[in-house]
C-alpha positions as CSV (number, residue, x, y, z in Angstrom):
1,M,256.5,199.8,155.4
2,L,257.9,198.4,158.7
3,D,256.4,199.5,162.0
4,K,259.3,198.0,164.1
5,K,261.3,200.7,165.9
6,I,264.9,200.9,165.7
7,S,266.3,201.3,168.7
8,E,270.1,201.1,167.9
9,Q,269.9,204.6,166.4
10,T,271.4,207.5,168.2
11,A,268.3,209.6,167.8
12,F,266.3,207.1,169.9
13,E,267.6,208.6,173.1
14,T,268.3,212.3,173.3
15,G,270.8,213.2,176.0
16,G,270.5,209.5,177.3
17,I,266.8,210.1,178.3
18,P,264.3,207.8,176.5
19,T,261.0,209.1,175.6
20,P,258.2,206.8,177.1
21,S,256.2,204.9,174.4
22,D,253.1,206.6,175.8
23,Q,254.3,210.0,175.3
24,E,255.7,209.7,171.7
25,N,252.8,211.7,170.2
26,I,253.4,214.6,172.3
27,G,255.7,217.5,171.2
28,S,258.0,219.5,173.6
29,T,256.4,222.7,172.3
30,D,252.8,221.6,173.0
31,K,252.3,223.5,176.1
32,I,254.1,226.5,174.8
33,S,252.0,226.6,171.7
34,E,248.9,226.5,173.8
35,A,250.4,229.5,176.1
36,V,251.2,231.5,172.9
37,E,247.5,230.9,171.5
38,G,246.0,232.2,175.0
39,M,248.3,235.2,175.0
40,M,247.4,236.1,171.3
41,D,243.7,235.8,171.8
42,N,243.9,238.1,175.0
43,I,245.9,240.7,172.9
44,E,243.3,240.3,170.2
45,H,240.5,240.9,172.7
46,A,242.1,244.0,174.1
47,I,242.5,245.4,170.6
48,Y,239.2,244.4,169.2
49,P,236.6,244.1,171.8
50,E,233.7,241.8,171.5
51,E,231.3,244.4,170.7
52,D,233.4,245.7,167.7
53,K,233.6,242.0,166.5
54,D,231.2,242.5,163.6
55,D,232.6,245.7,162.5
56,R,236.3,244.3,161.3
């Protein structure tokens, strides 16, 4: 399989803004996923305090 990039494709640039090559492994929702994970952890700790963790 070829590792060569095809830059002639329309999907290479979205809205005319190219993705820098050092950021191609980063998704646009990565920061959102981290925030949602933190919120869910806070909700879980509010519903199930650490002292009741073994009782679940």
